VEXTOR-466185 format. One record per atom (N, C-alpha, C, O): x negated, z, y negated; residue in three letters; atom name. Coordinates in Angstrom, 2 decimals. Each point is the difference from the previous one (the first is absolute). Layout:
# VEXTOR-466185
X|Z|Y|Ala|CA
...
***
This chain:
# VEXTOR-466185
-48.31|62.96|-84.99|Met|N
-0.63|-1.10|0.65|Met|CA
-1.37|-0.16|-0.18|Met|C
-0.65|-0.27|1.02|Met|O
-0.04|0.40|-2.25|Glu|N
-1.23|0.05|-0.22|Glu|CA
-0.94|1.10|0.56|Glu|C
-1.19|-0.19|0.27|Glu|O
1.89|1.45|-0.13|Ala|N
-0.84|0.93|0.62|Ala|CA
-0.53|-0.31|1.38|Ala|C
-1.19|0.11|0.28|Ala|O
2.05|-0.46|0.48|Pro|N
-0.46|-0.48|1.54|Pro|CA
-1.16|-0.95|-0.34|Pro|C
-1.08|0.19|0.55|Pro|O
1.24|-1.20|-1.42|Val|N
-1.02|-1.16|-0.11|Val|CA
-1.27|0.56|-0.47|Val|C
-1.06|-0.32|0.54|Val|O
1.14|1.31|-1.71|Ala|N
-1.25|0.53|-0.34|Ala|CA
-0.58|0.99|1.00|Ala|C
-1.22|0.18|0.07|Ala|O
2.13|0.50|0.74|Ala|N
-0.69|0.94|1.18|Ala|CA
-0.69|-0.86|0.94|Ala|C
-1.05|0.41|0.50|Ala|O
1.51|-1.57|-0.18|Ala|N
-0.46|-0.99|1.04|Ala|CA
-1.19|-0.61|-0.54|Ala|C
-0.93|-0.27|0.75|Ala|O
0.87|0.03|-1.93|Ala|N
-1.32|-0.57|-0.80|Ala|CA
-1.06|1.12|0.12|Ala|C
-1.10|-0.36|0.42|Ala|O
1.24|1.56|-0.70|Val|N
-0.80|0.98|0.14|Val|CA
-0.43|0.40|1.30|Val|C
-1.18|0.33|0.10|Val|O
1.90|-0.30|0.94|Ile|N
-0.35|-0.12|1.27|Ile|CA
-0.94|-0.95|0.47|Ile|C
-0.98|0.30|0.68|Ile|O
1.34|-1.70|-1.11|Gln|N
-0.72|-0.77|0.30|Gln|CA
-1.54|0.00|-0.70|Gln|C
-1.02|-0.32|0.61|Gln|O
1.06|0.67|-1.79|Glu|N
-1.42|0.26|-0.71|Glu|CA
-0.68|1.20|0.83|Glu|C
-1.20|-0.09|0.26|Glu|O
1.87|1.09|0.12|Glu|N
-0.71|1.09|0.77|Glu|CA
-0.62|-0.59|1.34|Glu|C
-1.14|0.26|0.39|Glu|O
2.03|-1.08|0.27|Ala|N
-0.31|-0.51|1.17|Ala|CA
-1.42|-1.00|-0.22|Ala|C
-0.99|0.12|0.72|Ala|O
1.06|-0.93|-1.63|Val|N
-1.09|-1.00|-0.43|Val|CA
-1.22|0.99|-0.24|Val|C
-1.08|-0.33|0.48|Val|O
1.17|1.31|-1.07|Ala|N
-1.15|0.87|-0.52|Ala|CA
-0.48|0.56|1.25|Ala|C
-1.21|-0.15|0.16|Ala|O
1.88|0.80|0.84|Ala|N
-0.39|0.46|1.16|Ala|CA
-0.50|-1.04|0.86|Ala|C
-0.91|0.31|0.77|Ala|O
1.38|-1.57|-0.76|Ala|N
-0.53|-0.83|0.86|Ala|CA
-1.66|-0.49|-0.55|Ala|C
-0.94|-0.32|0.72|Ala|O
0.98|0.41|-2.21|Glu|N
-1.39|-0.21|-0.52|Glu|CA
-0.87|1.07|0.53|Glu|C
-1.14|-0.22|0.40|Glu|O
1.65|1.30|-0.42|Val|N
-0.92|1.18|0.39|Val|CA
-0.38|-0.06|1.38|Val|C
-1.10|0.44|0.34|Val|O
1.80|-0.86|0.38|Ala|N
-0.23|-0.33|1.57|Ala|CA
-1.00|-0.98|0.16|Ala|C
-0.99|0.29|0.67|Ala|O
1.09|-1.42|-1.18|Val|N
-0.72|-1.12|-0.10|Val|CA
-1.59|0.46|-0.37|Val|C
-0.99|-0.23|0.69|Val|O
1.06|0.83|-1.78|Asp|N
-1.26|0.49|-0.56|Asp|CA
-0.71|0.97|0.86|Asp|C
-1.23|-0.05|0.07|Asp|O
1.90|0.92|0.60|Ala|N
-0.54|1.06|1.01|Ala|CA
-0.52|-0.83|1.25|Ala|C
-1.02|0.39|0.57|Ala|O
1.68|-1.54|-0.12|Ala|N
-0.40|-0.82|1.13|Ala|CA
-1.15|-0.83|-0.30|Ala|C
-0.80|-0.34|0.87|Ala|O
0.70|-0.02|-2.21|Glu|N
-1.16|-0.67|-0.29|Glu|CA
-1.25|0.70|-0.09|Glu|C
-1.08|-0.49|0.34|Glu|O
1.25|1.71|-0.86|Glu|N
-1.20|0.98|-0.03|Glu|CA
-0.49|0.22|1.35|Glu|C
-1.20|0.01|0.25|Glu|O
2.32|0.21|0.83|Asp|N
-0.16|0.64|1.30|Asp|CA
-0.89|-1.13|0.66|Asp|C
-0.95|0.28|0.74|Asp|O
1.35|-1.70|-1.07|Val|N
-0.77|-1.19|0.65|Val|CA
-1.28|-0.14|-0.58|Val|C
-0.88|-0.55|0.65|Val|O
0.64|1.02|-1.87|Glu|N
-1.42|-0.15|-0.69|Glu|CA
-0.95|1.01|0.56|Glu|C
-1.20|-0.11|0.22|Glu|O
2.14|1.31|0.00|Ala|N
-0.87|1.26|0.71|Ala|CA
-0.43|-0.31|1.23|Ala|C
-1.06|0.48|0.40|Ala|O
1.81|-1.33|0.39|Lys|N
-0.30|-0.19|1.48|Lys|CA
-1.06|-1.08|-0.10|Lys|C
-1.04|0.16|0.65|Lys|O
1.19|-1.34|-1.46|Lys|N
-1.06|-0.81|-0.09|Lys|CA
-1.27|0.45|-0.33|Lys|C
-0.96|-0.45|0.62|Lys|O
0.78|1.38|-1.63|Asn|N
-1.37|0.82|-0.36|Asn|CA
-0.52|0.77|1.23|Asn|C
-1.20|-0.03|0.27|Asn|O
2.11|0.74|0.52|Asn|N
-0.35|0.84|1.01|Asn|CA
-0.56|-1.11|1.02|Asn|C
-1.19|0.07|0.30|Asn|O
1.84|-0.89|0.13|Asp|N
-0.68|-1.23|0.88|Asp|CA
-1.30|-0.38|-0.38|Asp|C
-0.92|0.04|0.81|Asp|O
0.75|-0.43|-2.05|Met|N
-1.39|-0.52|-0.58|Met|CA
-0.93|1.26|0.09|Met|C
-1.18|-0.21|0.28|Met|O
1.57|1.42|-0.49|Lys|N
-0.97|1.18|-0.03|Lys|CA
-0.46|0.14|1.59|Lys|C
-1.18|0.13|0.31|Lys|O
2.15|-0.16|0.57|Ser|N
-0.12|0.02|1.29|Ser|CA
-1.00|-1.08|0.72|Ser|C
-0.84|0.29|0.85|Ser|O
1.07|-1.43|-1.30|Thr|N
-0.73|-1.24|0.57|Thr|CA
-1.59|0.23|-0.61|Thr|C
-1.02|-0.15|0.67|Thr|O
1.08|0.47|-1.83|Ala|N
-1.38|0.06|-0.69|Ala|CA
-0.80|1.23|0.68|Ala|C
-1.22|-0.06|0.18|Ala|O
2.00|1.18|0.19|Leu|N
-0.67|1.13|0.70|Leu|CA
-0.61|-0.49|1.24|Leu|C
-1.21|0.08|0.21|Leu|O
2.07|-0.58|0.60|His|N
-0.41|-0.46|1.44|His|CA
-0.91|-1.08|-0.07|His|C
-0.58|-0.30|1.04|His|O
0.33|-0.39|-2.14|Ser|N
-0.79|-1.08|0.04|Ser|CA
-1.45|0.72|-0.09|Ser|C
-0.95|-0.58|0.53|Ser|O
0.77|1.73|-1.13|Val|N
-1.32|0.77|0.15|Val|CA
-0.61|-0.10|1.28|Val|C
-1.20|-0.30|0.06|Val|O
1.91|0.53|1.06|Ser|N
-0.49|0.05|1.30|Ser|CA
-0.59|-1.45|0.35|Ser|C
-1.11|-0.02|0.54|Ser|O
1.67|-1.06|-0.78|Val|N
-0.57|-1.21|0.06|Val|CA
-1.10|-0.36|-0.59|Val|C
-0.94|-0.61|0.53|Val|O
1.04|1.05|-1.88|Ile|N
-1.19|-0.20|-0.96|Ile|CA
-1.23|0.71|0.71|Ile|C
-1.02|-0.64|0.27|Ile|O
1.15|1.79|-0.04|Thr|N
-0.92|0.95|0.43|Thr|CA
-0.86|-0.63|1.40|Thr|C
-1.20|-0.07|0.23|Thr|O
2.18|-0.25|0.43|Ala|N
-0.52|-0.65|1.26|Ala|CA
-1.07|-1.09|-0.18|Ala|C
-1.17|0.00|0.37|Ala|O
2.03|-1.12|-1.20|Leu|N
-0.89|-1.03|-0.38|Leu|CA
-1.26|0.25|-0.59|Leu|C
-1.02|-0.64|0.28|Leu|O
1.10|1.61|-1.15|Phe|N
-1.37|0.33|-0.71|Phe|CA
-1.08|0.49|0.92|Phe|C
-1.18|-0.33|-0.09|Phe|O
1.82|1.35|1.19|Trp|N
-1.00|0.29|0.98|Trp|CA
-0.55|-1.22|0.74|Trp|C
-1.20|-0.08|0.24|Trp|O
2.01|-0.83|0.11|Leu|N
-0.28|-1.15|0.80|Leu|CA
-1.05|-0.79|-0.90|Leu|C
-0.91|-0.55|0.61|Leu|O
0.93|0.44|-1.90|Phe|N
-0.79|-0.65|-0.59|Phe|CA
-1.39|0.41|-0.33|Phe|C
-1.03|-0.66|-0.09|Phe|O
1.29|2.09|-0.09|Ile|N
-1.49|0.71|-0.17|Ile|CA
-0.74|0.15|1.14|Ile|C
-1.23|-0.01|-0.04|Ile|O
1.94|0.16|1.22|Ser|N
-0.65|0.30|1.25|Ser|CA
-0.57|-1.31|0.80|Ser|C
-1.05|0.02|0.64|Ser|O
1.95|-1.22|-0.79|His|N
-0.20|-1.04|0.84|His|CA
-0.08|-1.41|-0.83|His|C
0.00|-1.08|0.59|His|O
-0.05|1.17|-1.93|Gln|N
0.14|-1.10|-0.88|Gln|CA
0.92|-0.96|0.33|Gln|C
-0.32|-1.19|-0.10|Gln|O
1.53|1.53|0.50|Thr|N
1.14|-1.04|0.08|Thr|CA
1.35|0.58|-0.40|Thr|C
0.35|1.18|-0.05|Thr|O
0.30|-2.29|-0.22|Leu|N
1.41|0.74|-0.08|Leu|CA
1.14|-0.48|1.02|Leu|C
1.21|0.12|-0.15|Leu|O
-1.96|-0.75|1.33|Asn|N
0.80|-0.41|1.13|Asn|CA
0.00|1.11|1.14|Asn|C
-1.03|-0.04|0.67|Asn|O
1.81|0.89|-0.34|Pro|N
0.03|0.84|1.04|Pro|CA
0.17|-0.60|1.42|Pro|C
-0.15|0.72|0.99|Pro|O
0.43|-1.91|-0.88|Ile|N
0.21|-0.66|1.21|Ile|CA
-1.29|-0.10|0.84|Ile|C
-0.12|0.23|1.21|Ile|O
-0.93|-0.67|-2.17|Thr|N
-1.38|-0.62|0.53|Thr|CA
-0.67|1.45|0.34|Thr|C
-1.01|-0.16|0.68|Thr|O
1.26|1.39|-0.92|Leu|N
-0.72|1.15|0.56|Leu|CA
0.00|0.17|1.50|Leu|C
0.95|-0.24|0.74|Leu|O
-2.11|0.66|-0.40|Lys|N
-0.16|0.31|1.40|Lys|CA
1.02|1.36|0.32|Lys|C
0.45|0.63|-0.95|Lys|O
-0.18|-0.29|2.14|Gly|N
0.87|1.02|0.38|Gly|CA
-0.04|1.28|-0.70|Gly|C
0.89|0.33|-0.78|Gly|O
-1.92|0.41|1.05|Pro|N
-0.13|1.23|-0.78|Pro|CA
0.20|0.26|-1.61|Pro|C
0.54|0.96|-0.54|Pro|O
-1.20|-2.21|-0.10|Ala|N
0.19|-0.07|-1.33|Ala|CA
1.78|-0.22|-0.34|Ala|C
0.73|0.62|-0.77|Ala|O
-0.51|-1.49|1.46|Phe|N
1.56|-0.18|-0.22|Phe|CA
0.87|1.27|0.21|Phe|C
0.88|0.32|-0.80|Phe|O
-1.16|0.37|1.92|Leu|N
0.66|1.11|0.07|Leu|CA
-0.13|1.25|-1.20|Leu|C
0.90|0.74|-0.40|Leu|O
-2.19|-0.78|0.02|Gln|N
-0.12|0.79|-1.24|Gln|CA
0.61|-0.45|-1.17|Gln|C
0.43|0.84|-0.79|Gln|O
-0.32|-2.09|0.54|Phe|N
0.78|-0.69|-1.17|Phe|CA
1.56|0.31|0.35|Phe|C
0.73|0.42|-0.89|Phe|O
-0.28|-0.62|2.08|Tyr|N
1.29|0.24|0.25|Tyr|CA
0.49|1.20|-0.16|Tyr|C
1.14|0.14|-0.45|Tyr|O
-2.05|1.06|0.86|Leu|N
0.23|1.54|-0.12|Leu|CA
0.07|0.27|-1.55|Leu|C
0.84|0.75|-0.49|Leu|O
-1.71|-1.35|-0.16|Ile|N
-0.10|0.28|-1.29|Ile|CA
1.24|-0.35|-0.87|Ile|C
0.41|0.75|-0.88|Ile|O
0.23|-2.11|1.25|Ile|N
1.18|-0.30|-0.74|Ile|CA
1.16|0.78|0.60|Ile|C
0.91|0.31|-0.78|Ile|O
-0.83|-0.01|1.88|Leu|N
1.17|0.93|0.44|Leu|CA
-0.02|1.16|-0.49|Leu|C
1.04|0.44|-0.51|Leu|O
-2.25|0.35|0.54|Thr|N
-0.24|1.37|-0.69|Thr|CA
0.38|-0.03|-1.30|Thr|C
0.70|0.88|-0.50|Thr|O
-1.16|-1.97|-0.19|Gly|N
0.38|-0.05|-1.55|Gly|CA
1.52|-0.15|-0.24|Gly|C
0.57|0.45|-0.99|Gly|O
0.00|-1.07|1.93|Leu|N
1.54|-0.49|-0.24|Leu|CA
0.64|1.59|0.29|Leu|C
0.86|0.45|-0.76|Leu|O
-1.33|0.28|1.85|Cys|N
0.60|1.23|0.12|Cys|CA
-0.17|1.08|-1.07|Cys|C
0.84|0.88|-0.20|Cys|O
-2.13|-1.02|-0.53|Val|N
-0.15|0.77|-0.98|Val|CA
0.79|-0.38|-1.31|Val|C
0.29|0.82|-0.87|Val|O
0.01|-2.06|0.83|Thr|N
0.73|-0.35|-1.20|Thr|CA
1.51|0.34|0.18|Thr|C
0.75|0.24|-0.94|Thr|O
-0.40|-0.24|2.23|Val|N
1.52|0.37|0.22|Val|CA
0.03|1.34|-0.23|Val|C
1.04|0.35|-0.57|Val|O
-1.85|0.58|0.83|Ile|N
-0.11|1.64|-0.14|Ile|CA
0.13|0.11|-1.55|Ile|C
0.81|0.77|-0.51|Ile|O
-1.71|-1.63|-0.27|Leu|N
-0.16|0.12|-1.42|Leu|CA
1.27|-0.43|-0.50|Leu|C
0.55|0.74|-0.81|Leu|O
0.06|-1.85|1.15|Gly|N
1.27|-0.50|-0.40|Gly|CA
1.05|0.98|0.19|Gly|C
0.83|0.22|-0.88|Gly|O
-0.84|0.37|1.98|Lys|N
1.09|1.05|0.30|Lys|CA
-0.01|1.18|-1.15|Lys|C
1.00|0.44|-0.57|Lys|O
-2.29|-0.07|0.38|Leu|N
-0.29|1.03|-1.11|Leu|CA
0.54|-0.40|-1.30|Leu|C
0.83|0.70|-0.57|Leu|O
-1.26|-1.77|0.09|Leu|N
0.27|-0.65|-1.15|Leu|CA
1.49|-0.42|-0.16|Leu|C
0.43|-0.27|-1.12|Leu|O
0.50|0.20|2.38|Lys|N
1.36|-0.62|-0.07|Lys|CA
0.12|-1.30|-0.20|Lys|C
1.09|-0.36|-0.45|Lys|O
-1.98|-0.53|0.66|Ile|N
-0.19|-1.33|-0.06|Ile|CA
-0.06|-0.86|1.12|Ile|C
-0.26|-1.20|-0.05|Ile|O
0.54|1.96|1.25|Asn|N
0.14|-1.12|1.15|Asn|CA
1.28|-0.83|0.15|Asn|C
1.14|0.30|-0.35|Asn|O
-1.60|-1.42|0.94|Asn|N
1.14|-1.06|0.20|Asn|CA
-0.16|-0.39|1.44|Asn|C
-0.93|-0.75|0.31|Asn|O
1.78|1.21|0.58|Leu|N
-0.10|-0.35|1.26|Leu|CA
-0.17|-1.50|0.33|Leu|C
-0.67|-0.37|0.96|Leu|O
1.25|-0.45|-1.74|Arg|N
-0.21|-1.47|0.21|Arg|CA
-1.41|-0.42|-0.16|Arg|C
-0.51|-0.79|0.79|Arg|O
-0.13|1.30|-1.80|Ser|N
-1.52|-0.53|-0.20|Ser|CA
-0.60|0.65|0.92|Ser|C
-0.97|-0.65|0.38|Ser|O
1.11|1.72|0.21|Ile|N
-0.98|0.58|1.05|Ile|CA
0.20|-0.70|1.27|Ile|C
-0.91|-0.17|0.81|Ile|O
2.00|-0.19|-0.67|Leu|N
0.48|-0.92|1.22|Leu|CA
-0.82|-1.29|-0.25|Leu|C
-0.84|-0.24|0.86|Leu|O
0.95|-0.56|-1.82|Tyr|N
-0.74|-1.19|-0.28|Tyr|CA
-1.43|0.16|0.19|Tyr|C
-0.69|-0.79|0.64|Tyr|O
0.20|2.04|-1.31|Phe|N
-1.57|0.18|0.40|Phe|CA
-0.39|-0.04|1.34|Phe|C
-0.94|-0.71|0.38|Phe|O
1.70|1.53|0.47|Leu|N
-0.15|0.36|1.20|Leu|CA
0.23|-1.29|1.03|Leu|C
-0.52|-0.07|1.12|Leu|O
1.24|-0.76|-1.61|Ile|N
0.16|-1.28|0.82|Ile|CA
-1.14|-0.95|-0.29|Ile|C
-0.48|-0.72|0.88|Ile|O
0.04|0.74|-2.15|Ile|N
-1.16|-0.91|-0.34|Ile|CA
-1.34|0.52|0.81|Ile|C
-0.68|-0.70|0.75|Ile|O
0.48|1.97|-1.04|Ile|N
-1.06|0.56|0.94|Ile|CA
0.22|-0.34|1.39|Ile|C
-0.89|-0.60|0.60|Ile|O
2.00|0.93|0.01|Phe|N
0.03|-0.30|1.57|Phe|CA
-0.12|-1.46|0.24|Phe|C
-0.56|-0.38|1.03|Phe|O
1.06|-0.50|-1.92|Ser|N
-0.37|-1.59|0.04|Ser|CA
-1.47|-0.04|0.23|Ser|C
-0.49|-0.55|0.99|Ser|O
-0.13|1.09|-1.83|Leu|N
-1.55|-0.20|0.01|Leu|CA
-0.63|0.56|1.30|Leu|C
-0.96|-0.59|0.50|Leu|O
1.44|1.62|0.02|Gly|N
-0.37|0.57|1.28|Gly|CA
0.27|-0.81|1.17|Gly|C
-0.84|-0.12|0.89|Gly|O
2.22|-0.56|-0.86|Ile|N
0.25|-1.18|1.00|Ile|CA
-0.85|-0.89|0.09|Ile|C
-0.51|-0.36|1.06|Ile|O
0.21|-0.23|-2.47|Ile|N
-0.75|-1.26|-0.09|Ile|CA
-1.53|0.31|0.49|Ile|C
-0.70|-0.89|0.48|Ile|O
0.24|2.30|-0.67|Lys|N
-1.28|0.16|0.63|Lys|CA
-0.01|0.21|1.48|Lys|C
-0.98|-0.19|0.73|Lys|O
2.14|0.60|-0.37|Leu|N
0.25|0.39|1.62|Leu|CA
-0.04|-1.34|0.72|Leu|C
-0.68|-0.13|1.02|Leu|O
1.31|-0.73|-1.46|Ile|N
0.29|-1.49|0.49|Ile|CA
-1.45|-0.61|0.07|Ile|C
-0.42|-0.56|1.02|Ile|O
-0.32|0.71|-2.16|Arg|N
-1.44|-0.58|0.02|Arg|CA
-0.89|0.71|0.81|Arg|C
-0.95|-0.63|0.46|Arg|O
1.09|2.04|-0.13|Gly|N
-0.86|0.64|0.84|Gly|CA
0.31|-0.38|1.40|Gly|C
-0.94|-0.05|0.79|Gly|O
2.33|-0.27|-0.33|Ile|N
0.28|-0.34|1.22|Ile|CA
-0.47|-1.37|0.45|Ile|C
-0.37|-0.32|1.12|Ile|O
0.45|-0.51|-2.37|Tyr|N
-0.44|-1.45|0.33|Tyr|CA
-1.40|-0.06|0.28|Tyr|C
-0.48|-0.76|0.84|Tyr|O
-0.28|1.68|-1.64|Leu|N
-1.51|0.15|0.37|Leu|CA
-0.36|0.77|1.01|Leu|C
-1.20|0.10|0.24|Leu|O
1.95|0.45|0.38|Gly|N
-0.22|0.89|1.25|Gly|CA
-0.78|1.36|-0.50|Gly|C
-0.93|0.46|0.66|Gly|O
1.25|-0.03|-1.54|Lys|N
-0.46|1.39|-0.44|Lys|CA
0.83|0.99|0.50|Lys|C
1.10|-0.32|0.46|Lys|O
-1.54|1.76|-0.47|Pro|N
0.92|1.07|0.13|Pro|CA
0.75|0.30|-1.10|Pro|C
-0.50|0.10|-1.12|Pro|O
1.71|0.07|1.37|Val|N
0.81|0.25|-1.25|Val|CA
0.97|1.09|0.36|Val|C
1.18|-0.03|-0.35|Val|O
-1.78|1.12|1.17|Val|N
0.98|1.07|0.37|Val|CA
0.20|0.93|-1.14|Val|C
1.14|0.43|-0.15|Val|O
-2.23|0.00|-0.81|Tyr|N
0.40|0.83|-1.09|Tyr|CA
0.81|-0.70|-0.94|Tyr|C
0.78|0.72|-0.62|Tyr|O
-0.77|-1.96|0.34|Leu|N
0.69|-0.49|-0.82|Leu|CA
1.61|-0.16|0.51|Leu|C
0.96|0.10|-0.76|Leu|O
-0.90|-0.33|2.09|Thr|N
1.44|0.04|0.53|Thr|CA
0.55|1.29|-0.16|Thr|C
1.20|0.12|-0.27|Thr|O
-1.93|0.86|0.41|Val|N
0.63|1.43|0.02|Val|CA
0.28|0.26|-1.57|Val|C
1.02|0.65|-0.21|Val|O
-1.61|-0.98|-0.71|Ile|N
0.21|0.22|-1.42|Ile|CA
1.14|-0.90|-0.36|Ile|C
0.80|0.38|-0.86|Ile|O
-0.64|-1.66|1.52|Leu|N
1.13|-0.65|-0.38|Leu|CA
1.32|0.55|0.58|Leu|C
1.04|-0.12|-0.64|Leu|O
-1.09|0.70|1.81|Met|N
1.18|0.58|0.54|Met|CA
0.37|1.30|-0.84|Met|C
1.17|0.30|-0.21|Met|O
-2.17|0.41|-0.22|Ile|N
0.53|0.86|-0.84|Ile|CA
0.53|-0.37|-1.24|Ile|C
1.02|0.55|-0.43|Ile|O
-1.61|-1.42|-0.20|Glu|N
0.47|-0.64|-1.36|Glu|CA
1.41|-0.59|0.27|Glu|C
0.86|0.07|-0.88|Glu|O
-0.65|-0.58|1.94|Ile|N
1.34|-0.70|0.21|Ile|CA
1.01|1.18|0.21|Ile|C
1.14|-0.16|-0.44|Ile|O
-1.44|1.21|1.02|Thr|N
0.84|1.57|-0.03|Thr|CA
0.54|0.20|-1.44|Thr|C
1.16|0.10|-0.39|Thr|O
-2.48|-0.04|-0.39|Val|N
0.27|0.45|-1.27|Val|CA
1.06|-0.99|-0.72|Val|C
0.93|0.41|-0.69|Val|O
-1.22|-1.82|0.97|Ile|N
0.94|-1.04|-0.60|Ile|CA
1.52|0.32|0.13|Ile|C
0.87|-0.07|-0.86|Ile|O
-0.79|0.39|2.03|Leu|N
1.31|0.03|0.85|Leu|CA
0.66|1.15|-0.82|Leu|C
1.14|-0.09|-0.46|Leu|O
-1.98|1.21|0.31|Phe|N
0.59|1.46|-0.52|Phe|CA
0.35|-0.51|-1.35|Phe|C
1.21|0.05|-0.22|Phe|O
-1.91|-0.52|-0.72|Phe|N
0.31|-0.43|-1.31|Phe|CA
1.14|-0.95|-0.12|Phe|C
0.88|0.11|-0.84|Phe|O
-0.97|-1.11|1.80|Lys|N
1.20|-0.74|-0.07|Lys|CA
1.28|0.80|0.36|Lys|C
0.95|-0.17|-0.77|Lys|O
-0.78|0.97|1.76|Ser|N
1.08|0.56|0.25|Ser|CA
0.39|1.23|-1.02|Ser|C
1.16|0.40|-0.12|Ser|O
-2.05|0.05|-0.44|Thr|N
0.04|0.85|-1.17|Thr|CA
0.75|-0.75|-1.21|Thr|C
0.96|0.49|-0.59|Thr|O
-1.51|-1.68|0.34|His|N
0.42|-0.63|-1.27|His|CA
1.40|-0.44|0.35|His|C
0.80|0.20|-0.91|His|O
-0.28|-0.78|2.05|Phe|N
1.34|-0.46|0.44|Phe|CA
0.81|1.24|0.01|Phe|C
1.20|-0.13|-0.25|Phe|O
-1.65|1.28|0.49|Asn|N
0.97|1.23|0.07|Asn|CA
0.26|0.44|-1.29|Asn|C
1.06|0.59|-0.24|Asn|O
-2.00|-0.82|-0.73|Lys|N
0.21|0.52|-1.38|Lys|CA
0.83|-1.08|-0.74|Lys|C
0.65|0.34|-0.99|Lys|O
-0.63|-1.66|1.44|Lys|N
0.90|-1.13|-0.58|Lys|CA
1.53|0.26|0.40|Lys|C
0.93|-0.19|-0.77|Lys|O
-0.82|0.63|2.01|Leu|N
1.34|0.16|0.52|Leu|CA
0.58|1.34|-0.67|Leu|C
1.23|0.12|-0.05|Leu|O
-1.95|0.75|-0.39|Lys|N
0.65|1.35|-0.59|Lys|CA
0.16|-0.40|-1.38|Lys|C
0.49|0.78|-0.81|Lys|O
***
C-alpha cells in the first residue's frame, strides 16, 4: 500500500518541479519581451529626438505646429525618415516591436493631421502634406495588418 503512495508522492514532486521550471521560463520570457519593448521604444525615440534637435537648432522652437509650410514638411520628412532608419536598424539588431512602431507612426500621423487641419483653416496649400499623409496611412495599415496576422499565427 505504501509503494503506490510513495510513487504518487514522487510523481507529485516531479510535477511540482516541472511546473516551477515552466513558471521560471515564462517569467524569463516576459522579462526578455519587456526588455525588447524598452529597447525598441528607445531606438525609435531617436528619430523624434533628432527631428526636435533639428527643429530647435534651425528654428529656435520645439513647437512644429507653428512652422511655415516648407519648414514643417522638412521637419515631418526628417521624423519619418528617422523612423524608417530606426526600423531598419531595429530589424538588423532584432529588437523591432511592431506595436511600438505602430504607435510612433500614429503619433507622427496625428501631428500631420493637426497641421493639415490648421493649413486648411488658414487657407494654405496642403497638397504635399496630404500626399505624405496618404502614403503614411498606407504604411500604418500595412503594419497593422502585419501585426494582426502575426498575432493570429
